[in-house]
C-alpha positions in Angstrom: -10.4 146.5 -77.5 -13.2 149.1 -77.4 -15.8 148.1 -74.9 -17.8 151.2 -74.5 -17.5 153.0 -71.1 -16.1 150.5 -68.7 -16.6 152.5 -65.6 -20.0 154.1 -65.9 -22.0 150.9 -66.1 -20.3 149.2 -63.2 -20.6 152.3 -61.1 -24.4 152.3 -61.7 -24.7 148.6 -61.1 -22.7 148.5 -57.9 -24.1 151.6 -56.2 -26.1 149.7 -53.6 -25.0 151.1 -50.2 -24.0 154.7 -49.7 -23.5 154.5 -46.0 -20.6 153.9 -43.7 -22.5 150.9 -42.5 -20.9 149.0 -45.4 -17.8 148.8 -43.2 -19.6 146.4 -40.9 -18.9 143.8 -43.6 -15.3 143.8 -42.3 -16.5 142.4 -38.9 -16.1 138.7 -39.9 -12.5 139.4 -40.8 -11.9 141.2 -37.5 -13.5 138.5 -35.2 -10.6 136.0 -35.4 -8.4 138.8 -34.0 -10.7 140.0 -31.2 -7.9 139.9 -28.7 -5.8 142.2 -30.7 -8.8 144.5 -31.3 -9.6 144.6 -27.6 -6.0 145.4 -26.7 -5.9 148.2 -29.3 -9.1 149.7 -28.0 -7.8 149.6 -24.4 -4.6 151.3 -25.5 -6.7 153.8 -27.4 -8.8 154.5 -24.3 -5.7 154.8 -22.2 -4.2 157.5 -24.5 -7.4 159.3 -24.7 -7.8 159.4 -20.9 -4.2 160.5 -20.4 -4.7 163.3 -23.0 -7.8 164.5 -21.2 -6.0 164.5 -17.9 -3.3 166.9 -19.1 -5.5 170.1 -18.9 -6.4 169.3 -15.3 -2.6 169.4 -14.5 -2.3 172.6 -16.4 -5.1 174.2 -14.4 -3.4 173.2 -11.2 -0.2 174.8 -12.3 -1.9 178.1 -13.4 -4.0 178.4 -10.3 -1.1 177.5 -8.0 1.6 179.4 -9.8 2.5 181.4 -6.7 2.5 178.3 -4.4 5.7 176.8 -2.9 8.3 175.4 -5.3 7.9 171.8 -4.2 4.2 171.7 -5.1 5.0 173.4 -8.4 7.7 170.9 -9.2 5.3 168.0 -8.3 2.8 169.3 -10.9 5.5 169.4 -13.6 6.8 166.0 -12.7 3.3 164.6 -12.9 2.9 166.2 -16.3 6.1 164.5 -17.5 4.8 161.2 -16.2 1.5 161.7 -18.0 3.5 162.5 -21.2 5.5 159.2 -20.8 2.3 157.2 -20.3 0.8 158.9 -23.4 3.9 158.1 -25.5 3.9 154.4 -24.5 0.1 154.1 -25.0 0.3 155.7 -28.4 3.2 153.5 -29.6 1.3 150.4 -28.4 -1.9 151.5 -30.1 0.0 152.2 -33.4 1.7 148.8 -33.3 -1.5 146.9 -32.6 -3.8 148.6 -35.2 -1.1 148.6 -37.9 -0.5 144.9 -37.5 -4.2 144.3 -37.3 -4.7 146.2 -40.6 -2.0 144.2 -42.4 -3.4 140.9 -41.1 -7.1 141.7 -41.9 -6.2 142.9 -45.4 -4.1 139.8 -46.1 -7.1 137.7 -45.1 -9.5 139.8 -47.3 -7.2 139.4 -50.3 -7.0 135.7 -49.8 -10.7 135.4 -49.4 -11.4 137.4 -52.5 -8.9 135.5 -54.6 -10.2 132.2 -53.2 -13.6 133.2 -54.4 -12.8 134.6 -57.9 -10.4 131.8 -58.8 -13.3 129.4 -58.5 -15.9 131.4 -60.4 -17.1 130.0 -63.7 -16.3 131.7 -67.0 -19.8 133.2 -66.9 -18.5 135.8 -64.4 -15.5 136.8 -66.5 -17.8 137.4 -69.5 -19.1 140.4 -67.7 -16.2 141.6 -65.5 -12.7 142.4 -66.8 -9.9 140.7 -65.1 -8.1 144.0 -64.6 -11.0 145.3 -62.6 -10.9 142.3 -60.3 -7.2 142.8 -59.8 -7.9 146.5 -59.0 -10.3 145.4 -56.3 -7.9 143.0 -54.8 -5.0 145.6 -54.7 -6.3 149.2 -54.7 -9.5 148.6 -52.7 -7.8 146.5 -50.1 -5.1 149.1 -49.7 -7.8 151.6 -48.8 -9.2 149.2 -46.3 -5.8 148.6 -44.9 -5.4 152.4 -44.4 -8.7 152.6 -42.6 -8.2 149.6 -40.3 -4.5 150.4 -39.6 -5.0 154.1 -39.1 -8.3 155.9 -39.8 -10.6 153.9 -37.6 -8.2 154.1 -34.7 -7.8 157.9 -35.1 -11.6 158.3 -35.5 -12.3 156.4 -32.3 -9.7 158.3 -30.5 -11.1 161.6 -31.6 -14.6 160.5 -30.7 -13.4 159.7 -27.2 -11.5 163.0 -27.1 -14.6 164.9 -28.3 -17.0 163.1 -25.9 -14.6 163.3 -22.9 -13.7 166.9 -23.7 -17.3 167.9 -23.8 -18.1 166.3 -20.5 -15.1 168.0 -18.8 -15.9 171.3 -20.5 -19.4 171.0 -19.0 -17.9 170.4 -15.5 -15.6 173.3 -16.0 -18.2 175.8 -17.2 -21.8 174.9 -18.1 -22.5 178.3 -19.5 -19.6 178.3 -21.9 -20.2 174.7 -22.9 -23.8 175.5 -23.8 -22.5 178.2 -26.1 -20.1 175.7 -27.7 -22.9 173.2 -28.3 -24.9 175.9 -30.2 -22.1 175.7 -32.9 -22.5 171.9 -33.4 -25.5 172.1 -35.8 -23.7 174.8 -37.9 -20.8 172.3 -38.3 -22.8 169.2 -38.9 -24.9 170.6 -41.8 -21.9 171.1 -44.2 -20.5 167.7 -43.2 -23.7 165.9 -44.1 -24.3 168.0 -47.2 -20.8 167.8 -48.7 -20.4 164.2 -47.3 -23.0 162.8 -49.7 -21.3 164.5 -52.6 -17.9 163.2 -51.5 -19.3 159.7 -51.2 -20.5 159.8 -54.8 -17.2 161.2 -56.1 -15.1 158.7 -54.2 -17.0 155.8 -55.7 -16.7 157.3 -59.2 -13.0 157.7 -58.7 -12.5 154.1 -57.7 -14.6 152.9 -60.6 -12.4 154.8 -63.1 -9.2 153.5 -61.4 -10.6 149.9 -61.9 -11.4 150.7 -65.5 -7.9 152.0 -66.2 -6.4 148.8 -64.6 -8.7 146.7 -66.8 -7.7 148.7 -69.9 -4.0 148.5 -69.2 -4.2 144.7 -68.4 -6.0 144.0 -71.6 -3.5 146.0 -73.7 -0.4 144.6 -72.0 -1.6 141.0 -72.2 -1.9 141.5 -75.9 1.2 143.7 -76.3 2.5 141.8 -79.4 -0.8 142.1 -81.2 -1.0 145.8 -80.2 2.5 146.4 -81.6 2.0 144.2 -84.7 -1.0 146.3 -85.8 0.7 149.6 -84.8 -2.0 150.2 -82.3 0.2 151.8 -79.7 -1.0 155.3 -80.1 -4.6 154.3 -80.0 -4.0 152.2 -76.9 -2.1 155.1 -75.3 -4.9 157.5 -76.0 -7.6 155.1 -74.7 -5.6 154.5 -71.5 -4.8 158.2 -71.2 -8.5 159.2 -71.6 -9.6 156.8 -68.9 -6.8 157.9 -66.6 -7.7 161.5 -67.1 -11.3 160.8 -66.2 -10.0 159.0 -63.0 -7.9 162.1 -62.3 -10.9 164.4 -62.9 -13.0 162.4 -60.5 -10.2 162.5 -57.9 -9.7 166.3 -58.4 -13.4 166.9 -57.8 -13.3 164.7 -54.7 -10.2 166.5 -53.4 -11.9 170.0 -53.9 -15.1 168.9 -52.2 -13.1 167.4 -49.3 -10.9 170.4 -49.0 -13.9 172.7 -49.0 -15.6 170.6 -46.3 -12.5 170.7 -44.2 -12.0 174.4 -44.6 -15.6 175.2 -43.7 -15.7 172.9 -40.7 -12.4 174.2 -39.3 -13.4 177.8 -39.8 -16.8 177.4 -38.1 -15.3 175.4 -35.2 -12.5 177.7 -34.4 -14.6 180.8 -34.9 -17.0 179.5 -32.4 -14.1 178.7 -30.0 -12.8 182.3 -30.3 -16.3 183.6 -29.5 -16.7 181.4 -26.5 -13.2 182.4 -25.2 -14.1 186.0 -25.6 -17.0 185.5 -23.2 -14.9 183.4 -20.9 -12.3 186.2 -20.6 -15.1 188.6 -19.4 -16.1 185.9 -16.8 -12.5 185.8 -15.5 -12.5 189.6 -15.3 -15.8 189.5 -13.4 -14.4 186.8 -11.0 -16.9 184.2 -12.0 -14.1 181.7 -12.9 -10.4 181.3 -12.2 -7.7 181.8 -14.8 -6.7 178.2 -14.5 -10.3 177.1 -15.2 -10.4 179.3 -18.3 -7.1 177.8 -19.5 -8.5 174.3 -18.8 -11.6 175.1 -20.7 -9.6 176.6 -23.6 -7.5 173.4 -23.9 -10.6 171.2 -23.8 -12.3 173.3 -26.4 -9.2 173.1 -28.6 -9.2 169.4 -28.1 -12.9 169.1 -29.1 -12.4 171.4 -32.0 -9.4 169.5 -33.2 -11.3 166.2 -32.8 -14.2 167.5 -34.9 -11.9 168.8 -37.6 -10.0 165.4 -37.6 -13.3 163.5 -37.9 -14.4 165.7 -40.8 -11.2 164.6 -42.7 -11.4 161.0 -41.6 -15.1 160.9 -42.6 -14.0 161.1 -46.2 -11.5 158.3 -45.8 -14.1 156.2 -44.2 -16.5 156.8 -47.1 -13.8 155.8 -49.6 -13.2 152.6 -47.6 -16.9 152.0 -47.4 -17.1 152.1 -51.2 -14.1 149.8 -51.4 -15.7 147.4 -49.0 -18.9 147.3 -51.0 -16.9 146.4 -54.1 -15.0 143.6 -52.3 -18.1 142.3 -50.7 -19.8 142.1 -54.1 -17.0 139.8 -55.2 -17.3 137.7 -52.1 -21.1 137.4 -52.5 -21.2 137.0 -56.2 -23.5 134.1 -57.1 -21.9 131.7 -59.5 -24.5 130.4 -62.0 -22.6 127.1 -62.0 -22.9 125.6 -58.5 -21.8 122.4 -56.9 -24.6 120.4 -55.4 -25.1 120.3 -51.6 -24.8 116.6 -51.5 -22.5 115.7 -54.5 -22.4 112.2 -55.9 -19.1 110.4 -56.5 -17.8 108.7 -59.6 -17.3 104.9 -59.6 -13.7 103.7 -59.1 -12.1 103.3 -61.6 -13.5 105.9 -63.9 -14.4 104.4 -67.2 -14.8 107.6 -69.1 -18.2 107.2 -70.8 -19.6 110.6 -71.8 -23.2 111.2 -72.9 -24.9 114.3 -74.1 -28.7 114.2 -74.2 -30.6 116.8 -76.2 -28.3 119.6 -75.0 -29.3 123.2 -75.8 -26.9 126.0 -74.8 -26.3 129.7 -75.5 -23.5 131.8 -74.0 -24.8 134.2 -71.3 -23.1 137.1 -73.1 -25.1 136.4 -76.3 -28.2 134.5 -75.2 -30.0 135.1 -78.5 -27.5 133.0 -80.4 -27.7 129.2 -80.0 -24.3 127.6 -79.6 -25.7 124.1 -79.3 -29.2 123.1 -80.5 -30.4 119.7 -79.4 -27.1 117.8 -79.4 -27.2 114.2 -78.4 -24.0 112.1 -78.4 -22.7 109.0 -76.6 -19.0 108.5 -76.3 -18.0 105.0 -75.2 -15.1 104.4 -72.7 -11.8 104.4 -74.6 -13.3 105.7 -77.8 -11.7 108.5 -79.8 -14.1 111.0 -81.1 -13.2 113.9 -83.4 -15.3 117.0 -83.6 -15.0 118.8 -86.9 -16.8 121.6 -88.7 -16.5 125.3 -89.5 -15.7 127.9 -86.9 -18.7 128.6 -84.6 -20.2 125.2 -85.2 -20.1 124.3 -81.4 -17.1 122.1 -81.2 -15.2 124.0 -78.4 -18.5 124.6 -76.7 -19.0 120.8 -76.2 -15.5 120.6 -74.7 -16.3 123.5 -72.3 -19.6 121.9 -71.3 -18.0 118.6 -70.6 -15.7 120.4 -68.1 -18.9 122.1 -66.7 -17.6 125.6 -67.2 -21.2 126.3 -68.1 -24.5 124.5 -67.6 -26.7 123.7 -70.6 -30.0 125.6 -70.8 -31.7 122.2 -71.2 -30.6 118.6 -71.6 -28.0 116.7 -69.6 -24.4 115.7 -69.8 -23.2 112.6 -67.8 -19.9 111.0 -67.0 -20.1 107.2 -66.4 -23.9 107.7 -66.1 -23.8 110.4 -63.4 -24.9 113.9 -64.4 -22.1 116.5 -64.1 -24.5 118.8 -62.2 -24.8 116.1 -59.5 -21.0 116.0 -58.8 -18.5 118.5 -57.4 -16.7 120.2 -60.3 -13.3 119.5 -58.8 -14.1 115.9 -58.2 -14.8 115.0 -61.9 -12.4 117.5 -63.4 -9.4 115.7 -61.9 -10.2 112.8 -64.2 -10.0 115.1 -67.3 -6.8 116.3 -69.1 -7.0 119.3 -71.4 -4.9 120.6 -74.1 -6.5 124.0 -75.1 -6.3 125.7 -78.4 -4.4 128.6 -76.8 -1.8 126.9 -74.6 -1.3 128.6 -71.2 2.3 129.0 -70.0 2.8 130.3 -66.5 5.6 132.6 -65.4 7.6 129.7 -63.9 10.2 127.1 -65.0 9.5 124.6 -67.8 9.5 121.9 -65.1 6.9 123.6 -63.0 4.7 124.3 -66.1 4.6 120.6 -66.9 4.1 119.6 -63.3 1.0 121.8 -63.3 -0.7 118.7 -64.7 0.1 116.6 -61.6 1.6 118.5 -58.7 3.0 115.4 -57.0 4.8 114.2 -60.1 8.5 113.4 -59.9 11.2 114.9 -62.1 11.5 111.6 -64.0 7.7 111.6 -64.7 8.0 115.1 -66.0 10.8 114.2 -68.3 8.9 111.1 -69.6 5.9 113.3 -70.4 8.1 115.8 -72.2 9.6 113.1 -74.3 6.2 111.7 -75.2 5.1 115.2 -76.2 8.3 115.7 -78.4 9.3 118.5 -76.0 12.4 117.0 -74.4 14.9 118.1 -77.0 14.1 121.8 -77.1 13.7 121.9 -73.3 17.1 120.3 -72.8 18.6 122.9 -75.2 17.3 125.9 -73.0 20.0 127.7 -71.0 19.0 125.9 -67.7 17.2 123.0 -69.3 13.9 122.1 -67.6 14.7 124.7 -64.9 14.7 127.6 -67.4 12.3 130.4 -66.4 9.9 130.8 -69.4 8.7 134.3 -68.7 5.2 135.7 -68.6 2.9 133.6 -70.9 6.0 131.8 -72.2 7.3 134.8 -74.2 10.6 133.1 -75.0 8.9 130.1 -76.6 7.5 129.6 -80.0 3.8 128.7 -80.5 4.7 125.1 -81.3 6.9 124.8 -78.2 4.1 126.2 -76.0 1.7 123.7 -77.4 4.1 120.8 -76.8 4.5 121.8 -73.1 0.7 121.9 -72.8 0.5 118.4 -74.3 3.2 117.2 -71.9 1.1 118.6 -69.1 -1.9 116.6 -70.2 0.2 113.5 -70.7 1.5 113.8 -67.1 -2.0 114.1 -65.8 -2.8 110.6 -66.9 -6.5 111.1 -66.8 -9.1 108.7 -68.3 -10.7 111.5 -70.3 -8.5 113.5 -72.7 -9.7 116.7 -74.4 -7.6 118.0 -77.3 -8.9 121.4 -78.6 -6.8 122.1 -81.7 -3.9 120.5 -79.9 -1.6 120.3 -82.9 -2.7 123.5 -84.7 0.6 125.4 -83.9 3.0 122.6 -84.8 5.2 122.3 -87.8 4.8 119.1 -89.9 7.7 117.2 -88.2 6.6 118.1 -84.7 3.0 117.4 -85.6 3.9 113.8 -86.6 5.8 113.3 -83.4 3.1 114.7 -81.2 0.4 112.9 -83.2 2.2 109.6 -82.5 2.3 110.5 -78.8 -1.4 111.4 -78.8 -2.3 108.1 -80.5 -0.4 106.3 -77.8 -1.9 108.4 -75.0 -5.4 107.9 -76.4 -5.3 104.2 -76.0 -7.6 103.1 -73.3 -8.8 106.7 -72.7 -11.9 108.5 -73.8 -10.5 111.1 -76.2 -12.3 114.1 -77.8 -10.4 115.9 -80.5 -11.4 119.3 -81.8 -9.7 119.9 -85.1 -9.9 121.9 -88.3 -7.1 120.0 -89.9 -8.7 116.7 -90.9 -5.4 114.9 -91.3 -5.2 114.8 -87.5 -8.5 113.0 -87.1 -8.5 110.4 -89.8 -7.7 107.6 -87.3 -10.5 108.6 -84.9 -13.0 105.9 -84.1 -15.8 108.3 -85.1 -15.9 111.7 -86.6 -18.7 114.0 -85.5 -19.4 116.8 -88.0 -20.8 119.9 -86.4 -22.7 122.7 -88.2 -24.7 125.6 -86.7 -24.7 124.0 -83.3 -26.1 120.7 -84.5 -24.6 117.3 -85.4 -24.7 117.1 -89.2 -23.2 113.7 -89.6 -21.3 110.9 -87.6 -19.0 108.3 -89.1 -15.5 107.3 -90.0 -13.4 109.3 -92.3 -13.9 107.0 -95.3 -17.6 106.7 -94.7 -18.2 110.4 -94.4 -16.1 111.1 -97.5 -18.2 108.6 -99.5 -21.4 110.1 -98.2 -20.6 113.6 -99.6 -22.0 116.5 -97.6 -20.1 119.0 -95.4 -17.2 116.7 -94.4 -16.6 115.6 -97.9 -16.3 119.2 -99.0 -13.9 120.0 -96.2 -11.8 116.9 -97.0 -11.7 117.9 -100.7 -10.5 121.4 -99.8 -7.8 120.2 -97.4 -6.6 117.1 -99.2 -6.6 118.4 -102.7 -6.7 122.2 -103.0 -4.9 122.5 -99.6 -2.0 120.2 -100.5 0.1 123.1 -101.8 -0.4 125.0 -98.6 1.0 122.1 -96.6 
């Protein structure tokens, strides 16, 4: 499972934007809810205005403290009214922005999943599935926090800071000028430490993604890990990555803490100095005590707003990094693209498949040719078997026919139409697949079979299971077809998983059938039953069988012998045996020396 450093490389590759402007990518997700955004902004402006009005009331109380009781009571009642208005506005703002955050993040998660579920296998050769899941969960949680809280608080503090400065200026231009002299002293550490904080935040998120990928890989292969007593090594590998994530987080926390401490100290030190001078102005009669109290409150508001913004700035930077990572997924270019004006297959689909001088190498190993000039025509309803040693290119042909990849050169057609000229979903619906490693979803047996045709009835599902020799063992499960099979079908044997996969393909009832080692995990009795079902299913369908066990392909119309990415020979079983060569050697090994193993 060692894959080098899974975090460093992605961090370097993805470091494109280091500015808060990355958050602008969230705008398309906010636009559908512009009404909610406007309402939240209005509530925010209301609460800010009410907060800024409070010091005015305080000034009146202080300067008119010795006035008649009725006037004094009026000021205090007005203050209570302002407090009630502030409470209502704050509650409304919280409800709106929190709901907005939940709604937008739900839309982002759906958009990202919609994108990655359709990306071709080329993408997953380079990015670990666990990292993608980390982006969908951890990164979206950061964005949720920002939209549902941080942005609102930041905007409120910006309004408080701007409004407070204006009212400070109206209260005392002299003292306000002194306060503004402090601003450059505060901004410098924010900008300097902010750049460092941005880098550490991105590094922290990359290591979190790496740990998710490492854990997902180990847990998905937990039986193999345990079978090879690899638990300690896996624990150490995960622990090492997790510790690196913690170290990055620890450095980020210390930088942010230092920035917060420096900013707060500088701001409040400046405020104390300004108040000192204001006190002398009151003693000299240049301003009233109420005006000084009003100025003090506004200066505290502004200082608090600046301190809050310095903390929120770090959160916004983390969210900007998370947004970058999610946008990268949304903007990932898939090498396998559907055409702008896709062609359609004739109705009914006949199932003629033609490969013409196909050359192909997997993107992860471009120097190794998987297919080297393969040309093959498969007639409608014909059963073709692909045999040969491992790595000969058999499964590659099956993948190219499904257009999981595009050939480097050459062409593949279905009923005379190039696959690249059609929408992938349009022609794949006419293909049924039984993969070498059967995929069982965490659902009931019934739903796993219905995956082949979502609109199938229960009777159709049962008929498909009978044809795949799966009905007996499914009926014997605790809840029959409605038994929950667990993640990846952990409660089933390999042969049972394979038979469910075959039932799924039978249910699909497609004109093209792809069997990639479909009977490799079956015992002799089940193999005979399934082989009979496959023989029946193959009638009238174009069938491509990938097999190592030659006993399963003897009845094929033609057998294509693959070697080193090329077609070495084509013919029937008897003809290929009589010719000698690779197939004859494989047949001799399996039908003579291998008899004892059977």
